[in-house]
GUKOL-752725 format. One record per residue (C-alpha): residue number from 1; residue in one letter; x, y, z. Coordinates in Angstrom, 1 decimal. Layout:
BEGIN
<num: NUM residuo: a xx: X yy: Y zz: Z> .
...
***
This chain:
BEGIN
<num: 1 residuo: m xx: 117.2 yy: 57.1 zz: -110.9> .
<num: 2 residuo: h xx: 117.9 yy: 53.4 zz: -110.6> .
<num: 3 residuo: e xx: 118.4 yy: 53.3 zz: -114.4> .
<num: 4 residuo: i xx: 122.0 yy: 54.5 zz: -114.0> .
<num: 5 residuo: r xx: 122.9 yy: 51.6 zz: -111.8> .
<num: 6 residuo: i xx: 121.1 yy: 49.1 zz: -113.9> .
<num: 7 residuo: a xx: 122.7 yy: 50.5 zz: -117.0> .
<num: 8 residuo: e xx: 126.2 yy: 50.2 zz: -115.5> .
<num: 9 residuo: d xx: 125.6 yy: 46.6 zz: -114.4> .
<num: 10 residuo: l xx: 124.1 yy: 45.5 zz: -117.8> .
<num: 11 residuo: s xx: 126.9 yy: 47.4 zz: -119.7> .
<num: 12 residuo: a xx: 129.4 yy: 45.2 zz: -117.8> .
<num: 13 residuo: i xx: 127.6 yy: 42.1 zz: -118.9> .
<num: 14 residuo: v xx: 127.5 yy: 43.3 zz: -122.5> .
<num: 15 residuo: l xx: 131.2 yy: 44.3 zz: -122.6> .
<num: 16 residuo: e xx: 132.2 yy: 40.9 zz: -120.9> .
<num: 17 residuo: a xx: 130.2 yy: 39.1 zz: -123.6> .
<num: 18 residuo: a xx: 131.7 yy: 41.1 zz: -126.3> .
<num: 19 residuo: e xx: 135.2 yy: 40.3 zz: -125.2> .
<num: 20 residuo: r xx: 134.5 yy: 36.7 zz: -124.6> .
<num: 21 residuo: e xx: 133.1 yy: 36.5 zz: -128.2> .
<num: 22 residuo: q xx: 135.9 yy: 38.6 zz: -129.6> .
<num: 23 residuo: l xx: 133.6 yy: 41.2 zz: -131.0> .
<num: 24 residuo: s xx: 135.2 yy: 44.4 zz: -132.4> .
<num: 25 residuo: k xx: 131.9 yy: 46.2 zz: -132.4> .
<num: 26 residuo: v xx: 128.5 yy: 45.7 zz: -130.6> .
<num: 27 residuo: t xx: 125.7 yy: 46.9 zz: -132.9> .
<num: 28 residuo: q xx: 122.6 yy: 46.0 zz: -131.0> .
<num: 29 residuo: v xx: 121.6 yy: 45.1 zz: -127.5> .
<num: 30 residuo: n xx: 118.3 yy: 43.6 zz: -126.7> .
<num: 31 residuo: i xx: 117.1 yy: 43.9 zz: -123.2> .
<num: 32 residuo: e xx: 114.0 yy: 42.7 zz: -121.3> .
<num: 33 residuo: f xx: 112.7 yy: 44.4 zz: -118.2> .
<num: 34 residuo: g xx: 109.8 yy: 43.4 zz: -116.1> .
<num: 35 residuo: q xx: 107.1 yy: 46.0 zz: -115.7> .
<num: 36 residuo: m xx: 107.7 yy: 46.1 zz: -111.9> .
<num: 37 residuo: v xx: 111.3 yy: 47.2 zz: -112.5> .
<num: 38 residuo: q xx: 109.8 yy: 50.6 zz: -113.5> .
<num: 39 residuo: i xx: 112.4 yy: 51.6 zz: -116.0> .
<num: 40 residuo: v xx: 112.0 yy: 54.7 zz: -118.0> .
<num: 41 residuo: p xx: 113.4 yy: 53.5 zz: -121.4> .
<num: 42 residuo: d xx: 114.8 yy: 56.9 zz: -122.5> .
<num: 43 residuo: i xx: 116.6 yy: 57.5 zz: -119.3> .
<num: 44 residuo: f xx: 118.0 yy: 53.9 zz: -119.5> .
<num: 45 residuo: r xx: 119.1 yy: 54.3 zz: -123.1> .
<num: 46 residuo: f xx: 121.0 yy: 57.5 zz: -122.1> .
<num: 47 residuo: a xx: 122.6 yy: 55.9 zz: -119.1> .
<num: 48 residuo: f xx: 123.6 yy: 52.9 zz: -121.1> .
<num: 49 residuo: a xx: 125.2 yy: 55.0 zz: -123.8> .
<num: 50 residuo: e xx: 127.2 yy: 56.9 zz: -121.1> .
<num: 51 residuo: a xx: 128.2 yy: 53.6 zz: -119.5> .
<num: 52 residuo: v xx: 129.6 yy: 52.2 zz: -122.7> .
<num: 53 residuo: r xx: 131.2 yy: 55.4 zz: -124.0> .
<num: 54 residuo: n xx: 134.7 yy: 54.7 zz: -125.5> .
<num: 55 residuo: s xx: 134.1 yy: 51.0 zz: -125.7> .
<num: 56 residuo: v xx: 133.2 yy: 48.4 zz: -128.4> .
<num: 57 residuo: a xx: 129.5 yy: 49.0 zz: -127.5> .
<num: 58 residuo: e xx: 129.5 yy: 52.8 zz: -128.1> .
<num: 59 residuo: g xx: 126.7 yy: 53.6 zz: -130.4> .
<num: 60 residuo: a xx: 124.9 yy: 50.3 zz: -130.2> .
<num: 61 residuo: c xx: 121.1 yy: 50.4 zz: -130.7> .
<num: 62 residuo: v xx: 119.4 yy: 49.4 zz: -127.4> .
<num: 63 residuo: n xx: 116.0 yy: 47.7 zz: -127.8> .
<num: 64 residuo: i xx: 113.9 yy: 47.3 zz: -124.7> .
<num: 65 residuo: e xx: 111.0 yy: 44.9 zz: -124.2> .
<num: 66 residuo: i xx: 108.8 yy: 45.4 zz: -121.2> .
<num: 67 residuo: i xx: 107.3 yy: 42.2 zz: -119.8> .
<num: 68 residuo: p xx: 103.9 yy: 42.8 zz: -118.3> .
<num: 69 residuo: v xx: 103.1 yy: 41.8 zz: -114.7> .
<num: 70 residuo: r xx: 101.5 yy: 38.4 zz: -114.1> .
<num: 71 residuo: m xx: 100.4 yy: 37.4 zz: -110.7> .
<num: 72 residuo: r xx: 99.1 yy: 34.3 zz: -108.9> .
<num: 73 residuo: c xx: 96.6 yy: 34.4 zz: -106.1> .
<num: 74 residuo: i xx: 97.7 yy: 32.5 zz: -103.0> .
<num: 75 residuo: e xx: 94.1 yy: 31.9 zz: -101.9> .
<num: 76 residuo: c xx: 92.6 yy: 30.4 zz: -105.1> .
<num: 77 residuo: g xx: 95.6 yy: 29.7 zz: -107.2> .
<num: 78 residuo: k xx: 94.5 yy: 31.8 zz: -110.2> .
<num: 79 residuo: d xx: 97.0 yy: 33.4 zz: -112.6> .
<num: 80 residuo: f xx: 96.0 yy: 36.8 zz: -113.9> .
<num: 81 residuo: r xx: 97.4 yy: 40.1 zz: -115.2> .
<num: 82 residuo: p xx: 96.4 yy: 43.1 zz: -113.0> .
<num: 83 residuo: v xx: 94.1 yy: 45.6 zz: -114.6> .
<num: 84 residuo: n xx: 94.2 yy: 49.3 zz: -113.9> .
<num: 85 residuo: d xx: 97.0 yy: 48.8 zz: -111.3> .
<num: 86 residuo: s xx: 94.5 yy: 46.8 zz: -109.1> .
<num: 87 residuo: f xx: 96.5 yy: 44.3 zz: -107.1> .
<num: 88 residuo: a xx: 93.7 yy: 42.0 zz: -106.1> .
<num: 89 residuo: c xx: 92.6 yy: 38.7 zz: -107.5> .
<num: 90 residuo: d xx: 90.1 yy: 39.1 zz: -110.2> .
<num: 91 residuo: a xx: 88.4 yy: 35.8 zz: -109.2> .
<num: 92 residuo: c xx: 88.3 yy: 35.9 zz: -105.4> .
<num: 93 residuo: g xx: 89.3 yy: 39.5 zz: -104.5> .
<num: 94 residuo: s xx: 92.2 yy: 38.4 zz: -102.3> .
<num: 95 residuo: s xx: 95.2 yy: 40.6 zz: -102.1> .
<num: 96 residuo: d xx: 97.5 yy: 37.7 zz: -101.0> .
<num: 97 residuo: l xx: 99.4 yy: 37.5 zz: -104.3> .
<num: 98 residuo: e xx: 102.8 yy: 36.5 zz: -105.7> .
<num: 99 residuo: i xx: 104.4 yy: 38.0 zz: -108.7> .
<num: 100 residuo: i xx: 105.2 yy: 35.2 zz: -111.2> .
<num: 101 residuo: e xx: 106.3 yy: 37.5 zz: -114.1> .
<num: 102 residuo: g xx: 107.2 yy: 41.1 zz: -114.4> .
<num: 103 residuo: k xx: 110.4 yy: 41.5 zz: -112.3> .
<num: 104 residuo: e xx: 112.7 yy: 40.2 zz: -114.9> .
<num: 105 residuo: l xx: 115.9 yy: 42.2 zz: -115.8> .
<num: 106 residuo: f xx: 118.3 yy: 40.8 zz: -118.3> .
<num: 107 residuo: v xx: 120.2 yy: 41.1 zz: -121.5> .
<num: 108 residuo: k xx: 118.3 yy: 39.0 zz: -124.0> .
<num: 109 residuo: s xx: 120.9 yy: 39.2 zz: -126.8> .
<num: 110 residuo: i xx: 123.9 yy: 41.1 zz: -128.2> .
<num: 111 residuo: e xx: 124.6 yy: 41.6 zz: -131.8> .
<num: 112 residuo: g xx: 127.9 yy: 42.7 zz: -133.3> .
<num: 113 residuo: e xx: 130.8 yy: 41.9 zz: -135.6> .
***
């Protein structure tokens, strides 16, 4: 369950930002995960809640946006989104691909008072 480690790391970012911005309460945290990170949102929310227990972010609403995978074929240069977990170029059939979107992992925004 890598969600726990990710929740700990992202909670540290949230708490540092809250301190820097002198927030007395964090009310909402908006997070983006690439599909390839393979986060289970409910497990992440639980782990995040535990990581921020007894802090200014306790009870914050956590919104998660999943960014779909987008790939580029090395052979023909076409950008595409895989369909049905098929990791082959839909134009030329090559499996020599690079992931250009879908591995992101970051705090998009923090709201508070």
